[in-house]
C-alpha atoms as an extended CHARMM CRD file, in Angstrom:
* protein
*
       289  EXT
         1         1  UNK       CA             -8.1070000000       19.3990000000       33.7940000000  PROA      1               0.0000000000
         2         2  UNK       CA             -7.1630000000       15.6900000000       34.9930000000  PROA      2               0.0000000000
         3         3  UNK       CA             -9.9410000000       14.1820000000       33.1690000000  PROA      3               0.0000000000
         4         4  UNK       CA             -8.8430000000       15.6200000000       30.2520000000  PROA      4               0.0000000000
         5         5  UNK       CA             -5.4560000000       14.1050000000       30.4190000000  PROA      5               0.0000000000
         6         6  UNK       CA             -6.9380000000       10.7820000000       31.0820000000  PROA      6               0.0000000000
         7         7  UNK       CA             -9.1180000000       11.0390000000       28.1340000000  PROA      7               0.0000000000
         8         8  UNK       CA             -6.0590000000       12.4950000000       25.8820000000  PROA      8               0.0000000000
         9         9  UNK       CA             -4.3630000000        9.5290000000       27.0690000000  PROA      9               0.0000000000
        10        10  UNK       CA             -6.8620000000        6.8060000000       26.6080000000  PROA      10              0.0000000000
        11        11  UNK       CA             -7.2290000000        7.9790000000       22.9640000000  PROA      11              0.0000000000
        12        12  UNK       CA             -3.4670000000        7.5750000000       22.4500000000  PROA      12              0.0000000000
        13        13  UNK       CA             -3.3620000000        4.1010000000       24.0110000000  PROA      13              0.0000000000
        14        14  UNK       CA             -6.4270000000        3.2960000000       21.5860000000  PROA      14              0.0000000000
        15        15  UNK       CA             -4.3780000000        4.6240000000       18.8770000000  PROA      15              0.0000000000
        16        16  UNK       CA             -1.5270000000        2.6220000000       19.6550000000  PROA      16              0.0000000000
        17        17  UNK       CA             -3.1090000000       -0.6560000000       20.1240000000  PROA      17              0.0000000000
        18        18  UNK       CA             -4.6580000000       -0.1390000000       16.5300000000  PROA      18              0.0000000000
        19        19  UNK       CA             -1.5590000000        0.7360000000       14.8900000000  PROA      19              0.0000000000
        20        20  UNK       CA              0.0780000000       -2.4720000000       16.7770000000  PROA      20              0.0000000000
        21        21  UNK       CA             -2.8480000000       -4.5780000000       15.1950000000  PROA      21              0.0000000000
        22        22  UNK       CA             -2.5120000000       -3.2970000000       11.9240000000  PROA      22              0.0000000000
        23        23  UNK       CA              1.2710000000       -3.8640000000       11.8480000000  PROA      23              0.0000000000
        24        24  UNK       CA              0.9930000000       -7.2450000000       13.2070000000  PROA      24              0.0000000000
        25        25  UNK       CA             -1.8910000000       -8.0890000000       11.3150000000  PROA      25              0.0000000000
        26        26  UNK       CA              0.0900000000       -8.0270000000        8.0650000000  PROA      26              0.0000000000
        27        27  UNK       CA              2.3100000000      -10.9590000000        7.3140000000  PROA      27              0.0000000000
        28        28  UNK       CA              5.9080000000      -10.9730000000        8.8060000000  PROA      28              0.0000000000
        29        29  UNK       CA              8.8200000000      -10.4800000000        6.3500000000  PROA      29              0.0000000000
        30        30  UNK       CA             10.0000000000      -13.6510000000        4.9760000000  PROA      30              0.0000000000
        31        31  UNK       CA             12.4960000000      -15.3070000000        2.6240000000  PROA      31              0.0000000000
        32        32  UNK       CA             11.4310000000      -15.0220000000       -1.2960000000  PROA      32              0.0000000000
        33        33  UNK       CA             11.4510000000      -17.4630000000       -3.6230000000  PROA      33              0.0000000000
        34        34  UNK       CA             13.7390000000      -16.7860000000       -6.7230000000  PROA      34              0.0000000000
        35        35  UNK       CA             10.6670000000      -17.0920000000       -8.7940000000  PROA      35              0.0000000000
        36        36  UNK       CA              7.6270000000      -16.8810000000       -7.0690000000  PROA      36              0.0000000000
        37        37  UNK       CA              4.3170000000      -18.2390000000       -7.8330000000  PROA      37              0.0000000000
        38        38  UNK       CA              1.5210000000      -15.7270000000       -8.7880000000  PROA      38              0.0000000000
        39        39  UNK       CA             -0.7460000000      -15.1450000000       -6.1180000000  PROA      39              0.0000000000
        40        40  UNK       CA             -3.8050000000      -16.9940000000       -5.9940000000  PROA      40              0.0000000000
        41        41  UNK       CA             -5.9620000000      -14.0280000000       -4.4290000000  PROA      41              0.0000000000
        42        42  UNK       CA             -6.1310000000      -10.3560000000       -3.8960000000  PROA      42              0.0000000000
        43        43  UNK       CA             -5.0820000000       -8.8700000000       -0.6010000000  PROA      43              0.0000000000
        44        44  UNK       CA             -5.1460000000       -5.2680000000        0.6440000000  PROA      44              0.0000000000
        45        45  UNK       CA             -1.4190000000       -5.3810000000        1.3680000000  PROA      45              0.0000000000
        46        46  UNK       CA              1.3740000000       -5.7840000000       -1.0490000000  PROA      46              0.0000000000
        47        47  UNK       CA              5.0910000000       -7.1420000000       -0.7500000000  PROA      47              0.0000000000
        48        48  UNK       CA              8.4750000000       -4.8240000000       -1.0710000000  PROA      48              0.0000000000
        49        49  UNK       CA             11.6200000000       -6.2130000000       -1.9330000000  PROA      49              0.0000000000
        50        50  UNK       CA             14.8210000000       -4.4170000000       -0.8520000000  PROA      50              0.0000000000
        51        51  UNK       CA             16.8200000000       -4.8830000000       -3.8790000000  PROA      51              0.0000000000
        52        52  UNK       CA             16.5480000000       -6.2420000000       -7.6390000000  PROA      52              0.0000000000
        53        53  UNK       CA             17.8380000000       -9.8550000000       -7.1420000000  PROA      53              0.0000000000
        54        54  UNK       CA             14.1830000000      -11.2010000000       -7.5070000000  PROA      54              0.0000000000
        55        55  UNK       CA             13.7050000000       -9.4730000000      -11.0840000000  PROA      55              0.0000000000
        56        56  UNK       CA             16.8990000000      -10.5600000000      -12.3510000000  PROA      56              0.0000000000
        57        57  UNK       CA             16.1990000000      -14.2020000000      -11.2370000000  PROA      57              0.0000000000
        58        58  UNK       CA             12.8330000000      -13.9720000000      -13.0420000000  PROA      58              0.0000000000
        59        59  UNK       CA             14.3950000000      -12.5250000000      -16.0260000000  PROA      59              0.0000000000
        60        60  UNK       CA             17.1010000000      -15.3000000000      -16.1120000000  PROA      60              0.0000000000
        61        61  UNK       CA             13.9590000000      -17.8110000000      -15.9410000000  PROA      61              0.0000000000
        62        62  UNK       CA             12.1750000000      -16.5850000000      -18.7800000000  PROA      62              0.0000000000
        63        63  UNK       CA             15.2090000000      -16.1500000000      -20.9610000000  PROA      63              0.0000000000
        64        64  UNK       CA             16.1090000000      -20.0010000000      -20.4340000000  PROA      64              0.0000000000
        65        65  UNK       CA             12.7630000000      -21.1050000000      -20.7650000000  PROA      65              0.0000000000
        66        66  UNK       CA             12.7000000000      -19.3160000000      -24.3210000000  PROA      66              0.0000000000
        67        67  UNK       CA             15.9670000000      -21.0680000000      -25.1310000000  PROA      67              0.0000000000
        68        68  UNK       CA             14.5980000000      -24.5580000000      -24.1730000000  PROA      68              0.0000000000
        69        69  UNK       CA             11.7100000000      -24.1030000000      -26.5950000000  PROA      69              0.0000000000
        70        70  UNK       CA             13.8600000000      -22.6700000000      -29.5810000000  PROA      70              0.0000000000
        71        71  UNK       CA             12.3720000000      -18.9290000000      -29.4080000000  PROA      71              0.0000000000
        72        72  UNK       CA             15.5740000000      -17.1200000000      -29.2600000000  PROA      72              0.0000000000
        73        73  UNK       CA             18.5050000000      -17.4450000000      -32.0690000000  PROA      73              0.0000000000
        74        74  UNK       CA             21.6390000000      -19.0020000000      -30.3730000000  PROA      74              0.0000000000
        75        75  UNK       CA             23.7990000000      -16.0450000000      -31.0880000000  PROA      75              0.0000000000
        76        76  UNK       CA             21.9620000000      -13.9650000000      -28.5680000000  PROA      76              0.0000000000
        77        77  UNK       CA             22.5840000000      -16.1070000000      -25.8560000000  PROA      77              0.0000000000
        78        78  UNK       CA             22.9420000000      -13.8400000000      -22.5350000000  PROA      78              0.0000000000
        79        79  UNK       CA             25.5430000000      -14.4790000000      -19.6860000000  PROA      79              0.0000000000
        80        80  UNK       CA             24.4230000000      -17.1060000000      -17.4260000000  PROA      80              0.0000000000
        81        81  UNK       CA             22.3760000000      -19.0390000000      -20.1360000000  PROA      81              0.0000000000
        82        82  UNK       CA             23.6680000000      -22.1220000000      -21.8780000000  PROA      82              0.0000000000
        83        83  UNK       CA             22.6110000000      -22.7040000000      -25.3980000000  PROA      83              0.0000000000
        84        84  UNK       CA             20.6810000000      -25.8260000000      -26.5050000000  PROA      84              0.0000000000
        85        85  UNK       CA             23.2020000000      -28.8730000000      -27.3310000000  PROA      85              0.0000000000
        86        86  UNK       CA             26.0830000000      -27.3680000000      -25.4490000000  PROA      86              0.0000000000
        87        87  UNK       CA             27.3540000000      -29.9850000000      -22.8390000000  PROA      87              0.0000000000
        88        88  UNK       CA             27.3170000000      -28.8390000000      -19.2450000000  PROA      88              0.0000000000
        89        89  UNK       CA             30.8220000000      -27.7340000000      -18.1590000000  PROA      89              0.0000000000
        90        90  UNK       CA             32.2690000000      -27.5260000000      -21.9690000000  PROA      90              0.0000000000
        91        91  UNK       CA             33.1890000000      -23.9380000000      -23.5720000000  PROA      91              0.0000000000
        92        92  UNK       CA             32.9190000000      -23.2060000000      -26.9900000000  PROA      92              0.0000000000
        93        93  UNK       CA             36.6070000000      -24.5850000000      -27.5720000000  PROA      93              0.0000000000
        94        94  UNK       CA             35.9790000000      -27.8970000000      -25.5930000000  PROA      94              0.0000000000
        95        95  UNK       CA             37.6320000000      -26.9360000000      -22.7180000000  PROA      95              0.0000000000
        96        96  UNK       CA             36.5230000000      -26.7380000000      -19.0780000000  PROA      96              0.0000000000
        97        97  UNK       CA             34.3610000000      -23.7680000000      -18.2400000000  PROA      97              0.0000000000
        98        98  UNK       CA             35.7140000000      -21.4050000000      -15.4870000000  PROA      98              0.0000000000
        99        99  UNK       CA             32.1910000000      -20.9210000000      -14.3910000000  PROA      99              0.0000000000
       100       100  UNK       CA             31.5640000000      -17.2170000000      -16.0270000000  PROA      100             0.0000000000
       101       101  UNK       CA             28.5200000000      -18.8160000000      -17.6140000000  PROA      101             0.0000000000
       102       102  UNK       CA             27.0780000000      -19.9780000000      -14.7350000000  PROA      102             0.0000000000
       103       103  UNK       CA             24.0760000000      -18.4230000000      -13.2820000000  PROA      103             0.0000000000
       104       104  UNK       CA             25.1580000000      -17.3690000000      -10.0100000000  PROA      104             0.0000000000
       105       105  UNK       CA             23.3920000000      -18.9800000000       -7.2440000000  PROA      105             0.0000000000
       106       106  UNK       CA             19.9050000000      -17.1650000000       -6.2620000000  PROA      106             0.0000000000
       107       107  UNK       CA             20.2240000000      -14.8880000000       -2.9750000000  PROA      107             0.0000000000
       108       108  UNK       CA             17.3210000000      -15.6030000000       -0.4920000000  PROA      108             0.0000000000
       109       109  UNK       CA             16.2460000000      -11.8500000000       -0.0590000000  PROA      109             0.0000000000
       110       110  UNK       CA             14.0230000000      -10.7250000000        2.5390000000  PROA      110             0.0000000000
       111       111  UNK       CA             10.4810000000       -9.1940000000        1.5860000000  PROA      111             0.0000000000
       112       112  UNK       CA              8.1550000000       -7.0710000000        3.4960000000  PROA      112             0.0000000000
       113       113  UNK       CA              4.3580000000       -6.5760000000        3.4410000000  PROA      113             0.0000000000
       114       114  UNK       CA              2.9700000000       -3.2680000000        3.4860000000  PROA      114             0.0000000000
       115       115  UNK       CA             -0.2890000000       -1.2700000000        3.3630000000  PROA      115             0.0000000000
       116       116  UNK       CA             -1.2330000000        1.9040000000        1.6860000000  PROA      116             0.0000000000
       117       117  UNK       CA             -3.5120000000        4.2590000000        3.7900000000  PROA      117             0.0000000000
       118       118  UNK       CA             -4.7380000000        7.4920000000        3.2180000000  PROA      118             0.0000000000
       119       119  UNK       CA             -2.2040000000        9.0930000000        5.9710000000  PROA      119             0.0000000000
       120       120  UNK       CA              1.0340000000        6.8620000000        4.6870000000  PROA      120             0.0000000000
       121       121  UNK       CA              2.8740000000        3.6980000000        3.8490000000  PROA      121             0.0000000000
       122       122  UNK       CA              2.7740000000        1.3170000000        6.8330000000  PROA      122             0.0000000000
       123       123  UNK       CA              4.8810000000       -2.3050000000        7.0400000000  PROA      123             0.0000000000
       124       124  UNK       CA              4.5430000000       -5.2090000000        9.1330000000  PROA      124             0.0000000000
       125       125  UNK       CA              6.2220000000       -5.1010000000       12.6000000000  PROA      125             0.0000000000
       126       126  UNK       CA              7.6520000000       -2.1970000000       14.6280000000  PROA      126             0.0000000000
       127       127  UNK       CA              8.5480000000       -0.1950000000       12.0050000000  PROA      127             0.0000000000
       128       128  UNK       CA              4.7900000000        0.1290000000       11.2250000000  PROA      128             0.0000000000
       129       129  UNK       CA              3.8520000000        1.0440000000       14.3600000000  PROA      129             0.0000000000
       130       130  UNK       CA              6.4540000000        3.5850000000       14.2130000000  PROA      130             0.0000000000
       131       131  UNK       CA              5.3770000000        5.1470000000       10.8780000000  PROA      131             0.0000000000
       132       132  UNK       CA              1.5520000000        5.1400000000       12.1250000000  PROA      132             0.0000000000
       133       133  UNK       CA              2.8610000000        7.2560000000       15.1900000000  PROA      133             0.0000000000
       134       134  UNK       CA              5.0300000000        9.5770000000       13.2020000000  PROA      134             0.0000000000
       135       135  UNK       CA              1.8770000000       10.0520000000       10.8940000000  PROA      135             0.0000000000
       136       136  UNK       CA             -0.5510000000       10.7350000000       13.9910000000  PROA      136             0.0000000000
       137       137  UNK       CA              2.5250000000       13.2630000000       15.2540000000  PROA      137             0.0000000000
       138       138  UNK       CA              2.5170000000       14.9230000000       11.7360000000  PROA      138             0.0000000000
       139       139  UNK       CA             -0.8700000000       15.4470000000       11.5250000000  PROA      139             0.0000000000
       140       140  UNK       CA             -1.2980000000       17.1610000000       15.0260000000  PROA      140             0.0000000000
       141       141  UNK       CA              1.4970000000       19.4180000000       14.1440000000  PROA      141             0.0000000000
       142       142  UNK       CA              0.1780000000       20.1800000000       10.8510000000  PROA      142             0.0000000000
       143       143  UNK       CA             -3.5680000000       20.8500000000       12.4330000000  PROA      143             0.0000000000
       144       144  UNK       CA             -2.2440000000       23.1290000000       15.0920000000  PROA      144             0.0000000000
       145       145  UNK       CA             -0.2160000000       25.2300000000       12.6760000000  PROA      145             0.0000000000
       146       146  UNK       CA             -3.4400000000       25.5730000000       10.2980000000  PROA      146             0.0000000000
       147       147  UNK       CA             -5.1610000000       26.9380000000       13.6380000000  PROA      147             0.0000000000
       148       148  UNK       CA             -2.4540000000       29.7050000000       14.1730000000  PROA      148             0.0000000000
       149       149  UNK       CA             -2.4090000000       30.6060000000       10.4140000000  PROA      149             0.0000000000
       150       150  UNK       CA             -6.2390000000       30.8650000000        9.8590000000  PROA      150             0.0000000000
       151       151  UNK       CA             -7.7570000000       31.0570000000       13.1680000000  PROA      151             0.0000000000
       152       152  UNK       CA            -10.7370000000       33.1910000000       11.6490000000  PROA      152             0.0000000000
       153       153  UNK       CA            -11.5530000000       30.9740000000        8.5890000000  PROA      153             0.0000000000
       154       154  UNK       CA            -11.6440000000       27.8400000000       11.0370000000  PROA      154             0.0000000000
       155       155  UNK       CA            -13.7270000000       29.5840000000       13.1250000000  PROA      155             0.0000000000
       156       156  UNK       CA            -16.0920000000       30.1070000000       10.2530000000  PROA      156             0.0000000000
       157       157  UNK       CA            -15.7200000000       26.6820000000        8.8140000000  PROA      157             0.0000000000
       158       158  UNK       CA            -16.6700000000       25.2250000000       12.1000000000  PROA      158             0.0000000000
       159       159  UNK       CA            -19.6530000000       27.1830000000       12.5880000000  PROA      159             0.0000000000
       160       160  UNK       CA            -20.8150000000       26.4890000000        9.4420000000  PROA      160             0.0000000000
       161       161  UNK       CA            -20.5150000000       22.4260000000        9.8630000000  PROA      161             0.0000000000
       162       162  UNK       CA            -23.2240000000       23.0040000000       12.3630000000  PROA      162             0.0000000000
       163       163  UNK       CA            -25.1930000000       20.2720000000       14.2390000000  PROA      163             0.0000000000
       164       164  UNK       CA            -27.9520000000       18.9630000000       11.3910000000  PROA      164             0.0000000000
       165       165  UNK       CA            -27.4200000000       15.5200000000       10.0720000000  PROA      165             0.0000000000
       166       166  UNK       CA            -29.0440000000       16.8370000000        6.8090000000  PROA      166             0.0000000000
       167       167  UNK       CA            -26.7000000000       19.7850000000        6.2600000000  PROA      167             0.0000000000
       168       168  UNK       CA            -23.6450000000       17.7460000000        7.2950000000  PROA      168             0.0000000000
       169       169  UNK       CA            -24.7140000000       15.2650000000        4.2970000000  PROA      169             0.0000000000
       170       170  UNK       CA            -25.3910000000       18.2430000000        1.7660000000  PROA      170             0.0000000000
       171       171  UNK       CA            -21.9060000000       19.3700000000        2.4970000000  PROA      171             0.0000000000
       172       172  UNK       CA            -20.5460000000       15.6850000000        2.1240000000  PROA      172             0.0000000000
       173       173  UNK       CA            -22.0710000000       15.9100000000       -1.3210000000  PROA      173             0.0000000000
       174       174  UNK       CA            -20.6820000000       19.2220000000       -2.1580000000  PROA      174             0.0000000000
       175       175  UNK       CA            -17.3830000000       17.8100000000       -1.0830000000  PROA      175             0.0000000000
       176       176  UNK       CA            -17.4770000000       14.8550000000       -3.1200000000  PROA      176             0.0000000000
       177       177  UNK       CA            -18.4710000000       16.7300000000       -6.4130000000  PROA      177             0.0000000000
       178       178  UNK       CA            -15.5510000000       19.2070000000       -5.6610000000  PROA      178             0.0000000000
       179       179  UNK       CA            -13.2480000000       16.5110000000       -5.2670000000  PROA      179             0.0000000000
       180       180  UNK       CA            -14.3730000000       14.6460000000       -8.4740000000  PROA      180             0.0000000000
       181       181  UNK       CA            -14.0970000000       18.1590000000      -10.4560000000  PROA      181             0.0000000000
       182       182  UNK       CA            -10.6590000000       18.8320000000       -8.9820000000  PROA      182             0.0000000000
       183       183  UNK       CA             -9.4900000000       15.4920000000      -10.0020000000  PROA      183             0.0000000000
       184       184  UNK       CA            -10.9990000000       15.7830000000      -13.6350000000  PROA      184             0.0000000000
       185       185  UNK       CA             -8.9120000000       19.1530000000      -13.8990000000  PROA      185             0.0000000000
       186       186  UNK       CA             -5.9660000000       17.6720000000      -12.6190000000  PROA      186             0.0000000000
       187       187  UNK       CA             -5.9830000000       14.9310000000      -15.0390000000  PROA      187             0.0000000000
       188       188  UNK       CA             -6.7480000000       17.2760000000      -17.8270000000  PROA      188             0.0000000000
       189       189  UNK       CA             -3.9130000000       19.4360000000      -17.0760000000  PROA      189             0.0000000000
       190       190  UNK       CA             -1.7200000000       16.6530000000      -16.6410000000  PROA      190             0.0000000000
       191       191  UNK       CA             -2.0840000000       15.2990000000      -20.1230000000  PROA      191             0.0000000000
       192       192  UNK       CA             -1.3200000000       18.7420000000      -21.3880000000  PROA      192             0.0000000000
       193       193  UNK       CA              2.3500000000       19.2440000000      -21.2420000000  PROA      193             0.0000000000
       194       194  UNK       CA              1.7660000000       22.8970000000      -20.6310000000  PROA      194             0.0000000000
       195       195  UNK       CA             -0.5630000000       22.4510000000      -17.8730000000  PROA      195             0.0000000000
       196       196  UNK       CA              1.5400000000       20.2740000000      -15.6650000000  PROA      196             0.0000000000
       197       197  UNK       CA              2.9480000000       23.2810000000      -13.6090000000  PROA      197             0.0000000000
       198       198  UNK       CA             -0.5930000000       24.1720000000      -12.9650000000  PROA      198             0.0000000000
       199       199  UNK       CA             -1.7700000000       20.5550000000      -12.0970000000  PROA      199             0.0000000000
       200       200  UNK       CA              0.9710000000       20.3250000000       -9.6290000000  PROA      200             0.0000000000
       201       201  UNK       CA             -0.2350000000       23.7990000000       -7.9020000000  PROA      201             0.0000000000
       202       202  UNK       CA             -3.8410000000       22.3640000000       -8.0000000000  PROA      202             0.0000000000
       203       203  UNK       CA             -2.9960000000       19.3760000000       -6.1620000000  PROA      203             0.0000000000
       204       204  UNK       CA             -1.1340000000       21.3820000000       -3.4380000000  PROA      204             0.0000000000
       205       205  UNK       CA             -4.2080000000       23.5430000000       -3.5070000000  PROA      205             0.0000000000
       206       206  UNK       CA             -6.5310000000       20.3320000000       -3.1090000000  PROA      206             0.0000000000
       207       207  UNK       CA             -4.2420000000       18.8670000000       -0.2740000000  PROA      207             0.0000000000
       208       208  UNK       CA             -4.2840000000       22.2450000000        1.6710000000  PROA      208             0.0000000000
       209       209  UNK       CA             -8.1730000000       22.4070000000        1.3500000000  PROA      209             0.0000000000
       210       210  UNK       CA             -8.2590000000       18.7170000000        2.5060000000  PROA      210             0.0000000000
       211       211  UNK       CA             -6.1190000000       19.2000000000        5.5240000000  PROA      211             0.0000000000
       212       212  UNK       CA             -8.0910000000       22.6360000000        6.2640000000  PROA      212             0.0000000000
       213       213  UNK       CA            -11.3700000000       20.6930000000        5.9960000000  PROA      213             0.0000000000
       214       214  UNK       CA            -10.0340000000       17.8770000000        8.2490000000  PROA      214             0.0000000000
       215       215  UNK       CA             -8.8170000000       20.2780000000       11.4180000000  PROA      215             0.0000000000
       216       216  UNK       CA            -12.4610000000       21.8280000000       11.0080000000  PROA      216             0.0000000000
       217       217  UNK       CA            -14.0510000000       18.4060000000       11.4580000000  PROA      217             0.0000000000
       218       218  UNK       CA            -11.6300000000       17.6840000000       14.1510000000  PROA      218             0.0000000000
       219       219  UNK       CA            -12.3170000000       20.7740000000       16.1030000000  PROA      219             0.0000000000
       220       220  UNK       CA            -16.2300000000       19.7000000000       15.9400000000  PROA      220             0.0000000000
       221       221  UNK       CA            -15.5120000000       16.0950000000       17.0270000000  PROA      221             0.0000000000
       222       222  UNK       CA            -13.2610000000       17.3760000000       19.7840000000  PROA      222             0.0000000000
       223       223  UNK       CA            -15.9270000000       19.8010000000       20.9210000000  PROA      223             0.0000000000
       224       224  UNK       CA            -18.6330000000       16.9620000000       20.7460000000  PROA      224             0.0000000000
       225       225  UNK       CA            -16.6580000000       14.8290000000       22.8850000000  PROA      225             0.0000000000
       226       226  UNK       CA            -15.4480000000       17.1460000000       25.2690000000  PROA      226             0.0000000000
       227       227  UNK       CA            -19.0700000000       18.3640000000       26.1590000000  PROA      227             0.0000000000
       228       228  UNK       CA            -20.0520000000       14.6820000000       26.2070000000  PROA      228             0.0000000000
       229       229  UNK       CA            -17.3980000000       13.6690000000       28.8150000000  PROA      229             0.0000000000
       230       230  UNK       CA            -17.4040000000       17.0900000000       30.6600000000  PROA      230             0.0000000000
       231       231  UNK       CA            -13.6230000000       17.3810000000       30.4910000000  PROA      231             0.0000000000
       232       232  UNK       CA            -13.8260000000       21.0880000000       31.6030000000  PROA      232             0.0000000000
       233       233  UNK       CA            -11.1660000000       22.1140000000       29.3450000000  PROA      233             0.0000000000
       234       234  UNK       CA            -12.2170000000       24.1730000000       26.1530000000  PROA      234             0.0000000000
       235       235  UNK       CA             -9.4430000000       25.5320000000       24.0510000000  PROA      235             0.0000000000
       236       236  UNK       CA             -8.9630000000       24.9120000000       20.2520000000  PROA      236             0.0000000000
       237       237  UNK       CA             -5.9320000000       22.9210000000       20.5890000000  PROA      237             0.0000000000
       238       238  UNK       CA             -7.7520000000       20.4690000000       22.9640000000  PROA      238             0.0000000000
       239       239  UNK       CA            -10.5260000000       20.1120000000       20.9070000000  PROA      239             0.0000000000
       240       240  UNK       CA             -8.1700000000       19.3740000000       17.8410000000  PROA      240             0.0000000000
       241       241  UNK       CA             -6.0670000000       16.8120000000       20.0070000000  PROA      241             0.0000000000
       242       242  UNK       CA             -9.0450000000       15.1060000000       21.0040000000  PROA      242             0.0000000000
       243       243  UNK       CA            -10.9950000000       15.3190000000       17.5220000000  PROA      243             0.0000000000
       244       244  UNK       CA             -7.6910000000       13.7770000000       15.6500000000  PROA      244             0.0000000000
       245       245  UNK       CA             -7.1850000000       11.1860000000       18.2530000000  PROA      245             0.0000000000
       246       246  UNK       CA            -10.5810000000       10.1820000000       17.6870000000  PROA      246             0.0000000000
       247       247  UNK       CA            -10.7350000000       10.2280000000       13.6800000000  PROA      247             0.0000000000
       248       248  UNK       CA             -7.3240000000        8.9790000000       13.0230000000  PROA      248             0.0000000000
       249       249  UNK       CA             -7.9080000000        5.4080000000       13.7850000000  PROA      249             0.0000000000
       250       250  UNK       CA            -10.3580000000        5.5300000000       10.9140000000  PROA      250             0.0000000000
       251       251  UNK       CA             -7.3420000000        5.5580000000        8.3330000000  PROA      251             0.0000000000
       252       252  UNK       CA             -6.0430000000        2.3910000000        9.6260000000  PROA      252             0.0000000000
       253       253  UNK       CA             -8.9980000000        0.1570000000        8.7910000000  PROA      253             0.0000000000
       254       254  UNK       CA             -7.5020000000       -1.7170000000        5.5900000000  PROA      254             0.0000000000
       255       255  UNK       CA             -9.5870000000       -0.7470000000        2.4530000000  PROA      255             0.0000000000
       256       256  UNK       CA            -12.6900000000        0.6910000000        4.5530000000  PROA      256             0.0000000000
       257       257  UNK       CA            -10.4650000000        3.1600000000        5.6720000000  PROA      257             0.0000000000
       258       258  UNK       CA             -9.9930000000        4.7900000000        2.3850000000  PROA      258             0.0000000000
       259       259  UNK       CA            -13.8790000000        5.3290000000        2.3170000000  PROA      259             0.0000000000
       260       260  UNK       CA            -14.1490000000        6.6240000000        6.0300000000  PROA      260             0.0000000000
       261       261  UNK       CA            -11.4370000000        9.1130000000        5.4460000000  PROA      261             0.0000000000
       262       262  UNK       CA            -12.8800000000       10.6900000000        2.4310000000  PROA      262             0.0000000000
       263       263  UNK       CA            -16.2170000000       11.0030000000        3.6340000000  PROA      263             0.0000000000
       264       264  UNK       CA            -14.9540000000       12.8930000000        6.7710000000  PROA      264             0.0000000000
       265       265  UNK       CA            -12.6320000000       14.8960000000        4.0910000000  PROA      265             0.0000000000
       266       266  UNK       CA            -15.7560000000       15.3870000000        2.1460000000  PROA      266             0.0000000000
       267       267  UNK       CA            -17.7740000000       17.1560000000        4.7360000000  PROA      267             0.0000000000
       268       268  UNK       CA            -14.9130000000       19.6230000000        5.6270000000  PROA      268             0.0000000000
       269       269  UNK       CA            -14.0750000000       20.1100000000        1.8300000000  PROA      269             0.0000000000
       270       270  UNK       CA            -17.7930000000       20.6760000000        1.4060000000  PROA      270             0.0000000000
       271       271  UNK       CA            -17.8410000000       23.3500000000        4.0400000000  PROA      271             0.0000000000
       272       272  UNK       CA            -14.7850000000       25.0410000000        2.4070000000  PROA      272             0.0000000000
       273       273  UNK       CA            -16.5600000000       25.3930000000       -1.0410000000  PROA      273             0.0000000000
       274       274  UNK       CA            -19.9530000000       26.4170000000        0.6470000000  PROA      274             0.0000000000
       275       275  UNK       CA            -18.1560000000       29.3540000000        2.6410000000  PROA      275             0.0000000000
       276       276  UNK       CA            -15.7350000000       30.4070000000        0.1290000000  PROA      276             0.0000000000
       277       277  UNK       CA            -12.9220000000       28.9330000000        1.5850000000  PROA      277             0.0000000000
       278       278  UNK       CA            -14.0020000000       30.3860000000        5.4430000000  PROA      278             0.0000000000
       279       279  UNK       CA            -14.7990000000       33.8760000000        4.2540000000  PROA      279             0.0000000000
       280       280  UNK       CA            -17.2780000000       35.0730000000        6.7630000000  PROA      280             0.0000000000
       281       281  UNK       CA            -19.6110000000       36.3550000000        4.0650000000  PROA      281             0.0000000000
       282       282  UNK       CA            -19.5420000000       33.1520000000        1.8870000000  PROA      282             0.0000000000
       283       283  UNK       CA            -20.7690000000       33.4250000000       -1.9420000000  PROA      283             0.0000000000
       284       284  UNK       CA            -22.9660000000       36.4210000000       -1.8060000000  PROA      284             0.0000000000
       285       285  UNK       CA            -23.9410000000       39.6210000000       -4.2420000000  PROA      285             0.0000000000
       286       286  UNK       CA            -24.5080000000       41.9840000000       -0.9870000000  PROA      286             0.0000000000
       287       287  UNK       CA            -21.4010000000       43.6680000000       -1.7820000000  PROA      287             0.0000000000
       288       288  UNK       CA            -22.8270000000       45.1390000000       -5.1650000000  PROA      288             0.0000000000
       289       289  UNK       CA            -26.2140000000       46.3560000000       -3.7680000000  PROA      289             0.0000000000
């Protein structure tokens, strides 16, 4: 029992350190320029601005440049942009302006970086670490709820995953094909206005099936780790905790995490399709005989 808690603590600490590495690998928040230059290279993360000041400053700069080039008529002069030929500091009647047409001084807003992973949107700094740990806790809670809601079906899925690498590769291929067919149906139904509710229902069904497949794979991985380390605690909840803590760090790998999570989820989803959503009899014509 003690060895189980030590292993669980070690996996939890590893997840925490990986979340720290991901959060502090992202650039820290910095003040944004009014009109920042275009990025020279692509990054696996993107920036988030808290308000619209950056967009407004960019629009002002574009309109000001259009007036200077004579591309816009003078009667469309926006607030904050001086038409060509008008002297600085003089209004339409030759008097002193009161500053209403002067562009406001751009505010230096704080923009932060973020990265989108299969299990959430994580930002830089301490907030990103907290979001990652919250995602892990939510995944554990959803997995435990799935265990209690469908224990028999999860047992069938766990047994169907087997121990053969060839069989698991076959399940992964079936799962990938199922995902492609499901996404194609969702796109077709989303284009049709009348099919939008059906498309949303299919998204929910696909997400629930993916969760069940992920839980089944977590049970198998947790059982494998428990036997390898001889932890001595054999229960579905312990296997789920060990397997989830072992698989969750895959989602924290930038860019590559999507492929790794898709691979694991495809194996579980393939088992769901092959067993008719965890049915003990699977796809069979025996009831007709």
